[in-house]
N, C-alpha and C positions, 0 to 999 in steps of 0.2 A: 911630416917628412919633407925635406927640401930637395926637389928634383933639379937636376942640372938643366940649364936652358939649352935649347936647340935652335940652330938656324934652320930656316925653311929650306928644304931641298929646292934646287934650281927649277924654276917653272911652276911651282905649286902655289905661289902667292896669289896669282890671278884667279886660280880655281877656288881658293879659300875665300877670297873677296867676293866672287860671284855667288858662292854658296851662302855666305852671310847676308848679302844683299837680297838674295832670293827670298829670304824669310819675311822681310818687310823693308820699306824705304828706310834708309839709315844714313847718318852723316859719318864722315871720315873717322873722327876720334872714336865714335861708338863702334865702328867696324874693327878697329885695332883692339878695343876693350873686349868685344865679343869673341874675337879669335883667341885672345889671351885666356878668357874665362872658359870657353869651350875646350881648349886644349889643356886646361888645368895648369896654366902658367908655363907650358913647355914652349909655345910660340909667342914671342913678343915682337910685334911688327913695329918698327921704328918709323917715325914720320918721313924720314928720308927715303924709305922704301915704299911706304903706303901711298903717299900722294902722287908720286910719279906713276905708280901702278894704276891708281884711279884715273888719272889723266889719260894714260895709254888705253885703258878699257873704254873710257868715254870716247876717245878719238876713233877707236875701232868699231864703235856703234854697239858695244855690248852693254854699256851702262848709259843711262840718261840721268840728268840731275836738274834739280831746281832749288832755289834759295828759299828757305823757310825758317821760322823761328824754332830753335832747339829747346830742350827741356830747361836749359839755363836762361832762356830769354834772349839769347844772342842769335844772330842770323848765322845759319850754317847751310852748306850745300848738301842736300839729301839725295842719295843715289838710289835708283831702282833699275832692275833688269829690263832690257828691251827684249823683243821677240828673239833677236839674234843672240842676245845674252843667255836666254833660256836654252837655246839650241846648243850653244858653245858649252855651257855648264853640263848639259847632258852628255855631250861627247867627251869632255875632259874627265868627268866622273867615271864613265865607262873605261876610258883609257887608264885612269889611275887604279881602278879595281883590278884590271887585267895585269898591270905592272906589279901591284902589291901581291897578287896571287903568284906570279912568276917568281918574285923575290922570296916569298914564303916557301915555294917548292925548292928553290936552290938552298935556302937555309936548312930546310929539313934534311935534304940530301947531304949537305955538308956536316950535319950533326949525326950522320949515320942512319938517318931514317930512310924509308923507301918511297919511291915515287909511284 
């Protein structure tokens, strides 16, 4: 079954990047691939969105990076979470869960469910 593609809701790309990077140090292209795979092709992060987000997160001190050889033998910038990045991810994850629950409640009510 071919699902329609979805744009990431405003503000969620940073959280998704932090979550993927929290799993293990990873380079930019692999971050985009992992997000696509985990979301079952629903989210496809383009380079024009990914790399500015990575730079922004690095500048904010949430990610750190070092150049290493990738699985293809080419040099790539591998990102990992900083202590601040772990704290930010925890906060954003909690906020997202609260938001998703609230949206779910509204959708249930709108469908004639009870709160």
